[in-house]
N, C-alpha and C positions, 0 to 999 in steps of 0.2 A: 585483321585478316581472317576471311572465312576460311574453313577446315578445307573445303576445296580447294581455294587457292594456295594454302599451307600442303597441300598434297602434291599440287603441281609444280610449285617452286623447286626449282633444283637444288640440290645440295652442293653447297660452297666447299671446294678441295680444303680448305681450312677446317671446316668443320668435320668432314671426314676423317682427317688426320688426327684432330684430336679426340674423335670418337676412337679411331685405333688406338691412340695413346692409352687413353682411359680403360679400353678394352684389355689390350695390353699387362696394364697395372694390375686390374682387378683378377686377371687370370694367372698372373705371378703370385698376387696375394693369396689366392685360394690353393696355388701349388704349394706354397710356403707352409700355409697350416695344415694341407692333407699330411705333407712331410713330415711335418712335426707330430701330427699324430699317428704316423707310420714308425716314427723314431720312438714315441713313450709305449707304443703297443709291444716292439720289439724289446723295449727295456723294462718293461712289466710283465710281460706272458710268463705265467709260471712253465718252471722247467720240465721237461720232458725227457723220458727214459732214453731216448737216442742222443741228445745231448752228452749223457754219461761215455758215449763212443766218440763223437765229433768231436768235442772241445777239449779233453784231456792232452790230446797231441800237442796244444797249445804249450804246453810246458815237458811234456813227455821227451819231445825230439831232441832234446838237449843232451838227452844219454842214450835214448834207445832207438830202435830202426823199427819202423812199421813192418808187419808181418811176419820177419824174424823173432822179434824183441817182444812184441804185444801183437796181440790179435785185433786185424783190422778189417773189415769184409767189404769194404770200398775201395775205388780207385783213389790215390792220393792227394790231389791238388785243394780239396778242401783242409786236410791237415797240413799241408805247406802254407795255405793260405790264412790260416788259424794262426800259426805259429808266427808268421811274418808280424801279422797285427798283435801279438802278445810281446814283440820285441821291444816296444817302449815303455813297456809297462815292467820291464825287468824279471818277468816269470813269474810275478806276484799276483798275476791275475788270469784268470782262466775262462770265465763266462761272460764278462763286459767284453774284451778284445773280440772276442768268436763274435758277440751278436753285433759289435760294431761295425764289421767286415760285413755280416748280413746287412746292416743298414745302406753300407757304401754300395752294395751290389742293387739295392732297390734305386739308388740315386741314379747309377749308371745304367739300369733299365728304362726308368723315366725320362731320362735323356735321349735315350737311343729312341724310344717309341715316339717321343715327340719329333725328333728330326726325321722319323722316316713319314710321319704325318704329313710333314712340311715337304720333305724330299720327293717321295712318292706318290702322295695325295696332293700336294701344291697348295696346302691350306695348313695355316698355324692353326687356326681352330677345330680342324679335324685333329691335328696333332694333341693339341690340349685336351679334346674330349677323349680320346684314345688314352694319354697318361691318367684321366682321372678313373677310368675304368678299370687301369688296371692299379692304381695306388688304394683305390677304395674297393677291392675286389676281395669279398668274404670270405673266399675259399683261400686264397693267399694271405689273409691275414688270420688263418690259424696255424697250425701245425707245418704247411708247405711253406709258409713265407717268412716267419717271424722266430723261428728256432735257431740254433747253433747249429744247424745241418747242411748237407749237401741238396736240399731240395730246390731253394732259390736260386743257388751260386752259379749252375751252369747256363739260366734262362738267358740273362742279358749275353753272355756269349754267343749262345746258338744264337740269338736274335741277330747279334750285329755278324754273323757267319751268314746267314740265310740273306740279309740285306746287301751285304757285299757281295754275295755270290749272282744275285738278281742284277745288281748294278756291272759287274763284269760278264755277267752272260747276255750283255747287251741293253739291259735295262727293260723296263715295261713299254716303252715307245714303240708304236706300231702306226697303223693307217690313221689312229685319232690324234697322233702327234705330228702327221703331216710329212710322212717320208720313209724312206727304210728305215730297216733297224739298225741301232747300232751296231759296230763289229765290237767282238770280245774284247776287255781289258785284262789279259791274262795276268798282269800282277796283282789287280784286285780279285782274281779268283784265287789266286795263290794265297793270299792273306786268307780269303774267305775258308781255305782248307784247314789253314794253321787253327782259325777260331774254331770250327766244327769239330775238329779233333783236341784240341784244348778244355770244349766242353765235357766232352769224354772222360777227360784226365779227372773231373769232378763228378761225374755220375755215369754209369756205364748205359743207361737207358738213352743217354742223348746221342748216340751211335746212331739213332734214326733218323736224325738230321743229316749226318754222314752220308747215310744210304740215300736218302732222298737227294740231296745233292748230287751225288754220284749217277743217279738214274735222271737226273734234270741235266747234266752234262751230255747225254746223249741225244738231246732234241732241242737244247738252247745253244745259241739263238738261233732264230729263223734264218733263211737265206745264206746259209752256211754248209757247205760239204760236209759229207761226216769225216773225212780225213783231217780238214782243217778244225773240224770241231774238236776232235781227238786231242789234236795237237795243241789247240790253244785254248779247251777249257778242260777236258777230262785229264789230260796232264796234269797241267799247273793243279787244279784242286786233288788230284792224288799226291802231287810232290808237297802240298801244302799241309796236306793229312799227316805224311809221314814227318815232317818238320815237326809239327807241331806234337806228335806223338814222343818225340825224342826224350823229355825228361822222364819218362816211363821206363826207357830201354834199361837203364842201370838195374831196376827193381826186378824187370822182369828176368834179365839175364843173370841176376846174382843168385836168384832163388826161383826158376821158374815154376816147378812143381808147388813151392809154398804160396806165390802170388796166387796161381790157379785156386788151390784150396781155400784162400782165405775170400777171395774176391767172386768167384763165382760157385766152386763147388759148396761153398756153406747156404747160399740161397737156394740151390736146386736140392738140397738134400735137409742139413739139420733145422734149418732155419724153416722150411716146410712142415718137416716131423713135428717140431715143437708146437707149431699154432696148429695144428690138428687137433691137438689134445689141451688147448687153451683158448680157443677161440672166444669162448665166452668172458674171458677176462679185457676183451678189447672190443668195443661196441663198434669200431671204424672199419675194421675190416671185412671181406669179404672172401667166400672159400669157392663158391659156386659159380658157374657163369649167371647164373640170376641174380646173384648178388652182386656181383660185378657190373651188372647192365644197371641194376638199383644204384649204385654207388656213383657211377658215371652221371647218371640222371640228376642225383642229388647234388653232385658238382658243378655239373653244367646247366642245370634247370633253373637258375635263379638268379636275381641279383645280377652285378656286371657281366658277370660270363653269358648270361641269357642274353644280355643288351649287346654285348662282343659278337657271339652268332648269330643274331638277330640282324646286324648291321651286315655280317658277311652274306647271310642267307638272300637277304632282301637284294644286297648288290649282285649276287650272282644269277638271282632269278632277270634282274633287270638289264645284267651284261649278256645273258643270253638271247634276252626278247630284242636288245637293241641289234643283235648281228643278223637276224632274220636268218640267214644261211650259215650253214657251218663253214668256216674258216681255221686256219691255223697258222695265223700271224703271230708275230712276237708279244702281243698281250695275251694271247689265246694260251700260247707257251707258259708265261710267266704265271697266270692263273692256273695252268694245269700243274703245273711244277710244285705251287703252294699248297694247293689241294694234296698232291701226294706227301707235301712235306706234314700236313695237317693228320693226313689218316694212317701215317705209318705211325707216329708217334701213340696215335689213338689206339690203334690196332695192336701195339706193345704192352699198354697200360692192362691189357686183358690178359697177357701171358701169364705172370708171376701169380702164384699161388701161396699164401694168401695175396689178396691185393688191397692196399691201403688208399686213402684220398690222395696223398703227395704221388700217387703213380701217374694221376691223371695232369701233373701240372704242365707236362712238356707241348702237348697240343696249344697251350696258351701263347705260346710265343709265336705262332704262324697268324694269329687272328688279327693282330691289329696291323701287320705287314699285308694281309689280304685284304682287309678293310680299305687301307690308304691305296694300294692299288687298283681296285676296282673303283674307287672315288674317281681317280684320275683318269682311267679309263671311260667311264661313264660319262666323262665332260660336265661332270658335275663341280668341280673345284670353282668358286667366286661366283657359283649361282645365289640368288637369295633365299630363295626358298630350301635348298638343300644346307644354307648356313643356319638358318632358322632350325632346322632339324636337328643339325649338329649341337648347335646350344640347347635344343632340349634334351639332347643325349647327356650332354656335358653336366647339366643340372640334375637330371634325373640319376646320373650315377653318384654325384655326391648327395643327393636325398637319401640313397639306398645305401651309402657306404659310411658317408661322416658321422653316423651317429654311434656306429661300433668304435672310431677311432676316438670321438669324442670322451667316449666311457673313460680313457685314461687319462683327460686332461687334470683331474686332480692331482695326478700324481707328480704335476710340474713342481708343485709347492713342496714334494717333500722326497727329495732322490734318495734318501736314506731307505725307504719302503720298496724301490724298485727292485725287483728280482735278483737283477744282476748285482745289487749293492747288499740285499738281503743274504744272498748266498754266501756272499763273500764274509761278511758278518758272521755268520753261523759256522762257516770254516774255521775263522780266527777263534770263536767260542770253543770249538771241540779242539783246538791244538791248546788252549791255554787250560783246558780241563784235564787233558792228559798229561801237561806239563805239572798241573798243580798234583799228581798224584806222582811225581818223578820218574814218569816213566819217557822213552825215546823208542822208536824203531817204526816200522811201517804200521799202518792201520790196514785191518781188513774191513772190506765194504763192497757191495755192490754198486754204490755210487760214488765212485771215485772223486767226483768233482769238489764235494765237501773239502777233503784232506787237502786235494790239490789247490785248491784256493787258498790254503793257510801255510803250502811250501812244506806240508807233510809227506812222508814217503810213503806209496803203495805199493804191493804186490806187482809185478807184471802180469799175473794169471788174472787181476781183476782190474786193471788199470784203465780198459776203456769197456768196464762195465759188466753185465749180465750175460751178453749176448752170447759167448762161447760157452761159460759156465752152466747155463742153464739147458746147454745140450750134450752136455759132457758125457752122460750116460746113453744118448742116444748115437754117437759117432763110431764109425767104423774105424778099425784101429789105423787104416792108412791115413784117414784124415785126422784122427786125435794127435798122430804123430805130428802135424804140420801145424797145429794149433798150439798157441802158448793159452794154456788153461788148465785148470782141474776140474771135476765134476761132483755134484752134491755128493755121490757114493765115496769118495775118497777125501774129501776135503778136510776132515778131522785129521788125518794121517797127515796130510799136507800142512796144515798149520802146527802140529806137533812138532814137526820136522823144524820148523821156523817160526817160533809162536811171535805174534802180534802184538806190538805194545797196547793195540787197543782194536774193539770191534764195533764197528756202527751199522747196525741192524735195525728192523724193523718195518721196510718197505717192500720185501717179497717173502713173506712168511712161509710159500712152500720150498721153495729153495734155499732159503736161509737157516730153515729149521737145523740142520748138522752143524753148522755155524754157531748157533745159540747154545745148541749142546754141548759144543766144545768149549765155550766159554763158561757154562755153569760149572763143568765137570774138572776144570783147570785152573782155578783159584782167580776168575777174573770177577770184578765186582762192577753192578750195574750202577752208574753214577745217575744219584738222585738229582731231581728237579733240574736236567738236562733233556732237552728234547729239540729236535729238527721235524720241522712240519712241512711236508710238501703234498702234492695232489696224491700221493701214492702209499702216505701212511706216516706216522711219527718214530722218528728215529730215536733208538735205544743206544747209548754209548757204553760199552763193558771196557774197563781198564784192567790190566793187569795188576794184581796185587802180590808184591814181594812176598815170598815167605819169610 
């Protein structure tokens, strides 16, 4: 058969089905490989200081309450989740269950993005391409997405909330779909409100999505009177938001001033003041507006994020050109809503000082949903050329992100070397070293995950790391009264009143100095040949020596 004849010959339905099955198998295999890479990345990523704040509640919540008994400067849902994840381990592990919960969040996020690609974009290939751009995202493969913190956890919840709000507010169908817009489904809007509120329970900056949905409820769907829109969209959204916030109510009512001091006042005062004098110790932060702009450019200007933005920008240009003249139908309103949902969290990322890379994660929630809706609105679903473009995007995403994920592949052969297992082993070694000296009691350290991994007690004042302690001498008296902490200026007197069995030091010399002085002057002996090493330094163990 000649090439021309082969090109002219029609494809048999059985061949198309076979090709589709093969493609689906290949996509599933690629997704499984990438998810394995994400898992290994999470298990082997070096522990960060923030995890000494977020992970300890996995075991502390047995006996302590957030805010009243230990310092905690975020809303509580991540602590609740990590606690639930730790229950099957009997309280004997801290970092592993927390990071497993983070990996589960990745699985949920990937599944939701694929669903959105099919549901809103009408294309499984589009869904697969969007999933790959999320799973191989260089930015999310760093501190923002693979540590036991609250950075990744609200993203799938907010994504689900935005998706259900769009569906509940009539969906993106408009003239291109061949008819009048769908009427709102108040039940879906109510559930969307619950989810958007639940995302805030994980991280306060997720309030940006709730605010965007509230604005969207004022103009979605098209073709509905203002009174009906308020009754069938705005009111259900508000009621859902209130329902989603109910778990927070007992904490707020039990101590509103303490809750506010921990969650809000800390970030607007002590946190900012500390970093103003310590900015040189953290290269990833930005204090000035220009620094924040460059930080945003660094986050969004390369790799998978650049591809996501490119898909949306090209789609928006084509969307505008296709309309010719201005209309404000259902499709236009959905696109406007998603642009609002993109710009509000983007603007909010510039508000905190200092600004960290993880603050720029929330806008990424909107991009896959916006790309999917534009894809369908442009009438491109099922077209051969756009399908080839999406295949190229998928392959390019794999090429850009897979090498980083595959760096962790050798760790599959030796799980004992994974960070989560190594930290546990070092915690056990810490306990054995203390027991060998015949000592028992709390361990004083600014890195509480190590003793907690071995079931050793810690002081409530240090139970969630260094964050309150390092600001102790900067605190106004009214804030100091609301925090469970001490300060470098009075930590020696604090330890003298209740001497620890041991001190694990060596990671933050500038604020550990008085703790080391206390050890030297009060009969503590540094254990030879004991060392815990991480990216912040090498730990020294000082154990009480009985006179």
